[in-house]
N, CA, C and O atoms as a Maestro MAE file, in Angstrom:
{
 s_m_m2io_version
 :::
 2.0.0
}

f_m_ct {
 s_m_title
 :::
 protein
 m_atom[244] {
  # First column is atom index #
  i_m_mmod_type
  r_m_x_coord
  r_m_y_coord
  r_m_z_coord
  i_m_residue_number
  s_m_chain_name
  s_m_pdb_residue_name
  s_m_pdb_atom_name
  i_m_atomic_number
  :::
  1 25 50.776 98.715 59.267 1 A "MET " " N  " 7
  2 3 51.407 99.972 59.599 1 A "MET " " CA " 6
  3 2 52.702 99.658 60.356 1 A "MET " " C  " 6
  4 15 52.722 98.779 61.218 1 A "MET " " O  " 8
  5 25 53.765 100.366 60.036 2 A "LYS " " N  " 7
  6 3 55.047 100.153 60.685 2 A "LYS " " CA " 6
  7 2 55.006 100.716 62.112 2 A "LYS " " C  " 6
  8 15 54.268 101.663 62.387 2 A "LYS " " O  " 8
  9 25 55.801 100.129 63.018 3 A "PRO " " N  " 7
  10 3 55.770 100.579 64.421 3 A "PRO " " CA " 6
  11 2 56.104 102.057 64.604 3 A "PRO " " C  " 6
  12 15 55.468 102.739 65.407 3 A "PRO " " O  " 8
  13 25 57.096 102.557 63.864 4 A "PHE " " N  " 7
  14 3 57.459 103.966 64.005 4 A "PHE " " CA " 6
  15 2 56.318 104.870 63.555 4 A "PHE " " C  " 6
  16 15 56.061 105.903 64.173 4 A "PHE " " O  " 8
  17 25 55.645 104.492 62.499 5 A "THR " " N  " 7
  18 3 54.519 105.277 62.001 5 A "THR " " CA " 6
  19 2 53.380 105.278 63.012 5 A "THR " " C  " 6
  20 15 52.753 106.310 63.248 5 A "THR " " O  " 8
  21 25 53.118 104.134 63.599 6 A "THR " " N  " 7
  22 3 52.076 104.044 64.625 6 A "THR " " CA " 6
  23 2 52.417 104.919 65.819 6 A "THR " " C  " 6
  24 15 51.566 105.651 66.324 6 A "THR " " O  " 8
  25 25 53.652 104.843 66.266 7 A "LEU " " N  " 7
  26 3 54.092 105.653 67.402 7 A "LEU " " CA " 6
  27 2 53.978 107.142 67.093 7 A "LEU " " C  " 6
  28 15 53.555 107.929 67.940 7 A "LEU " " O  " 8
  29 25 54.354 107.518 65.890 8 A "THR " " N  " 7
  30 3 54.267 108.921 65.488 8 A "THR " " CA " 6
  31 2 52.820 109.400 65.490 8 A "THR " " C  " 6
  32 15 52.523 110.481 66.000 8 A "THR " " O  " 8
  33 25 51.927 108.605 64.926 9 A "CYS " " N  " 7
  34 3 50.505 108.982 64.907 9 A "CYS " " CA " 6
  35 2 49.948 109.140 66.314 9 A "CYS " " C  " 6
  36 15 49.224 110.095 66.598 9 A "CYS " " O  " 8
  37 25 50.283 108.213 67.185 10 A "VAL " " N  " 7
  38 3 49.778 108.258 68.558 10 A "VAL " " CA " 6
  39 2 50.333 109.466 69.307 10 A "VAL " " C  " 6
  40 15 49.585 110.160 69.996 10 A "VAL " " O  " 8
  41 25 51.624 109.724 69.182 11 A "LEU " " N  " 7
  42 3 52.222 110.859 69.888 11 A "LEU " " CA " 6
  43 2 51.671 112.197 69.394 11 A "LEU " " C  " 6
  44 15 51.387 113.086 70.197 11 A "LEU " " O  " 8
  45 25 51.521 112.338 68.087 12 A "LEU " " N  " 7
  46 3 50.961 113.577 67.559 12 A "LEU " " CA " 6
  47 2 49.504 113.764 68.004 12 A "LEU " " C  " 6
  48 15 49.088 114.876 68.329 12 A "LEU " " O  " 8
  49 25 48.747 112.690 68.015 13 A "ALA " " N  " 7
  50 3 47.360 112.776 68.483 13 A "ALA " " CA " 6
  51 2 47.307 113.130 69.967 13 A "ALA " " C  " 6
  52 15 46.455 113.916 70.383 13 A "ALA " " O  " 8
  53 25 48.206 112.560 70.769 14 A "LEU " " N  " 7
  54 3 48.252 112.864 72.197 14 A "LEU " " CA " 6
  55 2 48.600 114.327 72.443 14 A "LEU " " C  " 6
  56 15 47.992 114.975 73.295 14 A "LEU " " O  " 8
  57 25 49.569 114.847 71.707 15 A "ILE " " N  " 7
  58 3 49.919 116.255 71.826 15 A "ILE " " CA " 6
  59 2 48.725 117.135 71.492 15 A "ILE " " C  " 6
  60 15 48.456 118.120 72.179 15 A "ILE " " O  " 8
  61 25 48.020 116.777 70.444 16 A "SER " " N  " 7
  62 3 46.852 117.551 70.028 16 A "SER " " CA " 6
  63 2 45.757 117.539 71.092 16 A "SER " " C  " 6
  64 15 45.150 118.571 71.378 16 A "SER " " O  " 8
  65 25 45.509 116.374 71.673 17 A "VAL " " N  " 7
  66 3 44.468 116.257 72.709 17 A "VAL " " CA " 6
  67 2 44.852 117.053 73.957 17 A "VAL " " C  " 6
  68 15 44.003 117.712 74.558 17 A "VAL " " O  " 8
  69 25 46.112 116.998 74.346 18 A "LEU " " N  " 7
  70 3 46.547 117.754 75.525 18 A "LEU " " CA " 6
  71 2 46.447 119.263 75.292 18 A "LEU " " C  " 6
  72 15 46.041 120.003 76.188 18 A "LEU " " O  " 8
  73 25 46.810 119.711 74.114 19 A "GLN " " N  " 7
  74 3 46.690 121.133 73.810 19 A "GLN " " CA " 6
  75 2 45.220 121.555 73.747 19 A "GLN " " C  " 6
  76 15 44.867 122.652 74.180 19 A "GLN " " O  " 8
  77 25 44.375 120.693 73.215 20 A "LEU " " N  " 7
  78 3 42.937 120.993 73.178 20 A "LEU " " CA " 6
  79 2 42.372 121.097 74.589 20 A "LEU " " C  " 6
  80 15 41.530 121.953 74.862 20 A "LEU " " O  " 8
  81 25 42.832 120.229 75.487 21 A "SER " " N  " 7
  82 3 42.351 120.309 76.873 21 A "SER " " CA " 6
  83 2 42.796 121.611 77.521 21 A "SER " " C  " 6
  84 15 42.059 122.174 78.330 21 A "SER " " O  " 8
  85 25 43.990 122.105 77.182 22 A "ARG " " N  " 7
  86 3 44.427 123.397 77.708 22 A "ARG " " CA " 6
  87 2 43.511 124.514 77.228 22 A "ARG " " C  " 6
  88 15 43.166 125.416 77.993 22 A "ARG " " O  " 8
  89 25 43.117 124.451 75.958 23 A "VAL " " N  " 7
  90 3 42.232 125.487 75.416 23 A "VAL " " CA " 6
  91 2 40.856 125.412 76.077 23 A "VAL " " C  " 6
  92 15 40.318 126.436 76.498 23 A "VAL " " O  " 8
  93 25 40.290 124.226 76.172 24 A "LEU " " N  " 7
  94 3 38.943 124.081 76.720 24 A "LEU " " CA " 6
  95 2 38.869 124.402 78.210 24 A "LEU " " C  " 6
  96 15 37.874 124.953 78.681 24 A "LEU " " O  " 8
  97 25 39.919 124.060 78.948 25 A "LEU " " N  " 7
  98 3 39.919 124.303 80.396 25 A "LEU " " CA " 6
  99 2 40.566 125.632 80.771 25 A "LEU " " C  " 6
  100 15 40.602 125.996 81.946 25 A "LEU " " O  " 8
  101 25 41.073 126.353 79.786 26 A "ALA " " N  " 7
  102 3 41.688 127.675 79.962 26 A "ALA " " CA " 6
  103 2 42.803 127.654 81.005 26 A "ALA " " C  " 6
  104 15 42.863 128.521 81.877 26 A "ALA " " O  " 8
  105 25 43.684 126.658 80.909 27 A "TRP " " N  " 7
  106 3 44.822 126.570 81.810 27 A "TRP " " CA " 6
  107 2 45.816 127.673 81.480 27 A "TRP " " C  " 6
  108 15 46.079 127.954 80.311 27 A "TRP " " O  " 8
  109 25 46.361 128.290 82.508 28 A "ASP " " N  " 7
  110 3 47.398 129.297 82.316 28 A "ASP " " CA " 6
  111 2 48.756 128.606 82.249 28 A "ASP " " C  " 6
  112 15 49.057 127.721 83.051 28 A "ASP " " O  " 8
  113 25 49.560 129.018 81.293 29 A "VAL " " N  " 7
  114 3 50.922 128.501 81.172 29 A "VAL " " CA " 6
  115 2 51.864 129.695 81.181 29 A "VAL " " C  " 6
  116 15 51.728 130.621 80.381 29 A "VAL " " O  " 8
  117 25 52.820 129.656 82.100 30 A "VAL " " N  " 7
  118 3 53.809 130.718 82.217 30 A "VAL " " CA " 6
  119 2 55.189 130.080 82.097 30 A "VAL " " C  " 6
  120 15 55.534 129.176 82.858 30 A "VAL " " O  " 8
  121 25 55.971 130.559 81.137 31 A "VAL " " N  " 7
  122 3 57.322 130.047 80.928 31 A "VAL " " CA " 6
  123 2 58.300 131.193 81.149 31 A "VAL " " C  " 6
  124 15 58.309 132.174 80.406 31 A "VAL " " O  " 8
  125 25 59.103 131.054 82.161 32 A "ASN " " N  " 7
  126 3 60.122 132.055 82.487 32 A "ASN " " CA " 6
  127 2 59.510 133.453 82.650 32 A "ASN " " C  " 6
  128 15 60.092 134.451 82.226 32 A "ASN " " O  " 8
  129 25 58.337 133.503 83.268 33 A "GLY " " N  " 7
  130 3 57.675 134.775 83.535 33 A "GLY " " CA " 6
  131 2 56.838 135.309 82.386 33 A "GLY " " C  " 6
  132 15 56.245 136.381 82.512 33 A "GLY " " O  " 8
  133 25 56.772 134.599 81.278 34 A "VAL " " N  " 7
  134 3 55.998 135.045 80.112 34 A "VAL " " CA " 6
  135 2 54.776 134.150 79.970 34 A "VAL " " C  " 6
  136 15 54.903 132.930 79.875 34 A "VAL " " O  " 8
  137 25 53.588 134.758 79.954 35 A "ALA " " N  " 7
  138 3 52.353 134.005 79.798 35 A "ALA " " CA " 6
  139 2 52.170 133.617 78.330 35 A "ALA " " C  " 6
  140 15 52.245 134.459 77.434 35 A "ALA " " O  " 8
  141 25 51.929 132.331 78.107 36 A "ILE " " N  " 7
  142 3 51.704 131.824 76.752 36 A "ILE " " CA " 6
  143 2 50.216 131.984 76.434 36 A "ILE " " C  " 6
  144 15 49.376 131.476 77.177 36 A "ILE " " O  " 8
  145 25 49.871 132.683 75.340 37 A "PRO " " N  " 7
  146 3 48.462 132.923 75.019 37 A "PRO " " CA " 6
  147 2 47.753 131.648 74.552 37 A "PRO " " C  " 6
  148 15 48.384 130.704 74.079 37 A "PRO " " O  " 8
  149 25 46.430 131.648 74.699 38 A "LEU " " N  " 7
  150 3 45.651 130.483 74.301 38 A "LEU " " CA " 6
  151 2 45.680 130.242 72.795 38 A "LEU " " C  " 6
  152 15 45.563 129.100 72.349 38 A "LEU " " O  " 8
  153 25 45.837 131.313 72.003 39 A "TRP " " N  " 7
  154 3 45.850 131.099 70.555 39 A "TRP " " CA " 6
  155 2 47.039 130.241 70.131 39 A "TRP " " C  " 6
  156 15 46.976 129.574 69.098 39 A "TRP " " O  " 8
  157 25 48.111 130.248 70.900 40 A "ALA " " N  " 7
  158 3 49.246 129.390 70.591 40 A "ALA " " CA " 6
  159 2 48.873 127.918 70.775 40 A "ALA " " C  " 6
  160 15 49.346 127.054 70.037 40 A "ALA " " O  " 8
  161 25 48.027 127.643 71.759 41 A "SER " " N  " 7
  162 3 47.578 126.269 71.967 41 A "SER " " CA " 6
  163 2 46.568 125.849 70.907 41 A "SER " " C  " 6
  164 15 46.463 124.666 70.585 41 A "SER " " O  " 8
  165 25 45.832 126.798 70.368 42 A "VAL " " N  " 7
  166 3 44.926 126.462 69.263 42 A "VAL " " CA " 6
  167 2 45.755 125.983 68.068 42 A "VAL " " C  " 6
  168 15 45.419 124.982 67.436 42 A "VAL " " O  " 8
  169 25 46.830 126.697 67.766 43 A "LEU " " N  " 7
  170 3 47.726 126.264 66.692 43 A "LEU " " CA " 6
  171 2 48.379 124.926 67.034 43 A "LEU " " C  " 6
  172 15 48.541 124.066 66.168 43 A "LEU " " O  " 8
  173 25 48.751 124.761 68.296 44 A "ALA " " N  " 7
  174 3 49.389 123.521 68.735 44 A "ALA " " CA " 6
  175 2 48.386 122.374 68.826 44 A "ALA " " C  " 6
  176 15 48.788 121.231 69.041 44 A "ALA " " O  " 8
  177 25 47.115 122.646 68.671 45 A "THR " " N  " 7
  178 3 46.101 121.601 68.573 45 A "THR " " CA " 6
  179 2 45.909 121.201 67.120 45 A "THR " " C  " 6
  180 15 45.861 120.014 66.797 45 A "THR " " O  " 8
  181 25 45.800 122.181 66.257 46 A "ILE " " N  " 7
  182 3 45.484 121.925 64.852 46 A "ILE " " CA " 6
  183 2 46.651 121.280 64.111 46 A "ILE " " C  " 6
  184 15 46.458 120.294 63.400 46 A "ILE " " O  " 8
  185 25 47.843 121.816 64.266 47 A "ILE " " N  " 7
  186 3 48.993 121.340 63.488 47 A "ILE " " CA " 6
  187 2 49.324 119.869 63.770 47 A "ILE " " C  " 6
  188 15 49.449 119.100 62.817 47 A "ILE " " O  " 8
  189 25 49.472 119.440 65.033 48 A "PRO " " N  " 7
  190 3 49.753 118.011 65.254 48 A "PRO " " CA " 6
  191 2 48.591 117.107 64.838 48 A "PRO " " C  " 6
  192 15 48.814 115.978 64.400 48 A "PRO " " O  " 8
  193 25 47.366 117.588 64.970 49 A "ALA " " N  " 7
  194 3 46.227 116.773 64.556 49 A "ALA " " CA " 6
  195 2 46.270 116.530 63.050 49 A "ALA " " C  " 6
  196 15 46.052 115.408 62.593 49 A "ALA " " O  " 8
  197 25 46.546 117.563 62.293 50 A "VAL " " N  " 7
  198 3 46.637 117.425 60.839 50 A "VAL " " CA " 6
  199 2 47.803 116.509 60.460 50 A "VAL " " C  " 6
  200 15 47.662 115.655 59.585 50 A "VAL " " O  " 8
  201 25 48.943 116.683 61.112 51 A "LEU " " N  " 7
  202 3 50.098 115.832 60.832 51 A "LEU " " CA " 6
  203 2 49.820 114.368 61.184 51 A "LEU " " C  " 6
  204 15 50.252 113.462 60.470 51 A "LEU " " O  " 8
  205 25 49.103 114.142 62.277 52 A "SER " " N  " 7
  206 3 48.766 112.784 62.671 52 A "SER " " CA " 6
  207 2 47.860 112.125 61.632 52 A "SER " " C  " 6
  208 15 48.086 110.977 61.248 52 A "SER " " O  " 8
  209 25 46.854 112.837 61.185 53 A "VAL " " N  " 7
  210 3 45.937 112.292 60.172 53 A "VAL " " CA " 6
  211 2 46.674 112.057 58.858 53 A "VAL " " C  " 6
  212 15 46.468 111.033 58.208 53 A "VAL " " O  " 8
  213 25 47.521 112.987 58.467 54 A "MET " " N  " 7
  214 3 48.269 112.830 57.221 54 A "MET " " CA " 6
  215 2 49.211 111.617 57.293 54 A "MET " " C  " 6
  216 15 49.335 110.873 56.321 54 A "MET " " O  " 8
  217 25 49.862 111.423 58.423 55 A "THR " " N  " 7
  218 3 50.750 110.276 58.590 55 A "THR " " CA " 6
  219 2 49.964 108.978 58.557 55 A "THR " " C  " 6
  220 15 50.394 108.002 57.942 55 A "THR " " O  " 8
  221 25 48.830 108.966 59.207 56 A "TRP " " N  " 7
  222 3 47.984 107.765 59.217 56 A "TRP " " CA " 6
  223 2 47.493 107.433 57.815 56 A "TRP " " C  " 6
  224 15 47.524 106.274 57.403 56 A "TRP " " O  " 8
  225 25 47.036 108.455 57.073 57 A "ARG " " N  " 7
  226 3 46.550 108.218 55.721 57 A "ARG " " CA " 6
  227 2 47.676 107.758 54.797 57 A "ARG " " C  " 6
  228 15 47.467 106.896 53.943 57 A "ARG " " O  " 8
  229 25 48.850 108.324 54.964 58 A "GLU " " N  " 7
  230 3 49.989 107.934 54.130 58 A "GLU " " CA " 6
  231 2 50.388 106.476 54.397 58 A "GLU " " C  " 6
  232 15 50.787 105.761 53.477 58 A "GLU " " O  " 8
  233 25 50.282 106.045 55.641 59 A "SER " " N  " 7
  234 3 50.693 104.685 55.981 59 A "SER " " CA " 6
  235 2 49.697 103.635 55.477 59 A "SER " " C  " 6
  236 15 50.045 102.460 55.362 59 A "SER " " O  " 8
  237 25 48.494 104.041 55.183 60 A "ARG " " N  " 7
  238 3 47.474 103.097 54.702 60 A "ARG " " CA " 6
  239 2 47.671 102.738 53.240 60 A "ARG " " C  " 6
  240 15 47.067 101.775 52.766 60 A "ARG " " O  " 8
  241 25 48.496 103.477 52.509 61 A "ARG " " N  " 7
  242 3 48.703 103.209 51.084 61 A "ARG " " CA " 6
  243 2 49.608 102.051 50.849 61 A "ARG " " C  " 6
  244 15 49.879 101.702 49.700 61 A "ARG " " O  " 8
  :::
 }
 m_bond[243] {
  # First column is bond index #
  i_m_from
  i_m_to
  i_m_order
  :::
  1 1 2 1
  2 2 3 1
  3 3 4 2
  4 3 5 1
  5 5 6 1
  6 6 7 1
  7 7 8 2
  8 7 9 1
  9 9 10 1
  10 10 11 1
  11 11 12 2
  12 11 13 1
  13 13 14 1
  14 14 15 1
  15 15 16 2
  16 15 17 1
  17 17 18 1
  18 18 19 1
  19 19 20 2
  20 19 21 1
  21 21 22 1
  22 22 23 1
  23 23 24 2
  24 23 25 1
  25 25 26 1
  26 26 27 1
  27 27 28 2
  28 27 29 1
  29 29 30 1
  30 30 31 1
  31 31 32 2
  32 31 33 1
  33 33 34 1
  34 34 35 1
  35 35 36 2
  36 35 37 1
  37 37 38 1
  38 38 39 1
  39 39 40 2
  40 39 41 1
  41 41 42 1
  42 42 43 1
  43 43 44 2
  44 43 45 1
  45 45 46 1
  46 46 47 1
  47 47 48 2
  48 47 49 1
  49 49 50 1
  50 50 51 1
  51 51 52 2
  52 51 53 1
  53 53 54 1
  54 54 55 1
  55 55 56 2
  56 55 57 1
  57 57 58 1
  58 58 59 1
  59 59 60 2
  60 59 61 1
  61 61 62 1
  62 62 63 1
  63 63 64 2
  64 63 65 1
  65 65 66 1
  66 66 67 1
  67 67 68 2
  68 67 69 1
  69 69 70 1
  70 70 71 1
  71 71 72 2
  72 71 73 1
  73 73 74 1
  74 74 75 1
  75 75 76 2
  76 75 77 1
  77 77 78 1
  78 78 79 1
  79 79 80 2
  80 79 81 1
  81 81 82 1
  82 82 83 1
  83 83 84 2
  84 83 85 1
  85 85 86 1
  86 86 87 1
  87 87 88 2
  88 87 89 1
  89 89 90 1
  90 90 91 1
  91 91 92 2
  92 91 93 1
  93 93 94 1
  94 94 95 1
  95 95 96 2
  96 95 97 1
  97 97 98 1
  98 98 99 1
  99 99 100 2
  100 99 101 1
  101 101 102 1
  102 102 103 1
  103 103 104 2
  104 103 105 1
  105 105 106 1
  106 106 107 1
  107 107 108 2
  108 107 109 1
  109 109 110 1
  110 110 111 1
  111 111 112 2
  112 111 113 1
  113 113 114 1
  114 114 115 1
  115 115 116 2
  116 115 117 1
  117 117 118 1
  118 118 119 1
  119 119 120 2
  120 119 121 1
  121 121 122 1
  122 122 123 1
  123 123 124 2
  124 123 125 1
  125 125 126 1
  126 126 127 1
  127 127 128 2
  128 127 129 1
  129 129 130 1
  130 130 131 1
  131 131 132 2
  132 131 133 1
  133 133 134 1
  134 134 135 1
  135 135 136 2
  136 135 137 1
  137 137 138 1
  138 138 139 1
  139 139 140 2
  140 139 141 1
  141 141 142 1
  142 142 143 1
  143 143 144 2
  144 143 145 1
  145 145 146 1
  146 146 147 1
  147 147 148 2
  148 147 149 1
  149 149 150 1
  150 150 151 1
  151 151 152 2
  152 151 153 1
  153 153 154 1
  154 154 155 1
  155 155 156 2
  156 155 157 1
  157 157 158 1
  158 158 159 1
  159 159 160 2
  160 159 161 1
  161 161 162 1
  162 162 163 1
  163 163 164 2
  164 163 165 1
  165 165 166 1
  166 166 167 1
  167 167 168 2
  168 167 169 1
  169 169 170 1
  170 170 171 1
  171 171 172 2
  172 171 173 1
  173 173 174 1
  174 174 175 1
  175 175 176 2
  176 175 177 1
  177 177 178 1
  178 178 179 1
  179 179 180 2
  180 179 181 1
  181 181 182 1
  182 182 183 1
  183 183 184 2
  184 183 185 1
  185 185 186 1
  186 186 187 1
  187 187 188 2
  188 187 189 1
  189 189 190 1
  190 190 191 1
  191 191 192 2
  192 191 193 1
  193 193 194 1
  194 194 195 1
  195 195 196 2
  196 195 197 1
  197 197 198 1
  198 198 199 1
  199 199 200 2
  200 199 201 1
  201 201 202 1
  202 202 203 1
  203 203 204 2
  204 203 205 1
  205 205 206 1
  206 206 207 1
  207 207 208 2
  208 207 209 1
  209 209 210 1
  210 210 211 1
  211 211 212 2
  212 211 213 1
  213 213 214 1
  214 214 215 1
  215 215 216 2
  216 215 217 1
  217 217 218 1
  218 218 219 1
  219 219 220 2
  220 219 221 1
  221 221 222 1
  222 222 223 1
  223 223 224 2
  224 223 225 1
  225 225 226 1
  226 226 227 1
  227 227 228 2
  228 227 229 1
  229 229 230 1
  230 230 231 1
  231 231 232 2
  232 231 233 1
  233 233 234 1
  234 234 235 1
  235 235 236 2
  236 235 237 1
  237 237 238 1
  238 238 239 1
  239 239 240 2
  240 239 241 1
  241 241 242 1
  242 242 243 1
  243 243 244 2
  :::
 }
}
């Protein structure tokens, strides 16, 4: 696996894990006075996780 591909997989997986921890621990996030809903973190968990797996599978070919 190329170094950039490895780094990409790791970073996307890390983003997914951090967003999942926000969902499970119900952390409140407020940006400029606007509360970010938990469903946004659910999407931010699924999308990077799928991209990480797809990148990893593509690099194995």
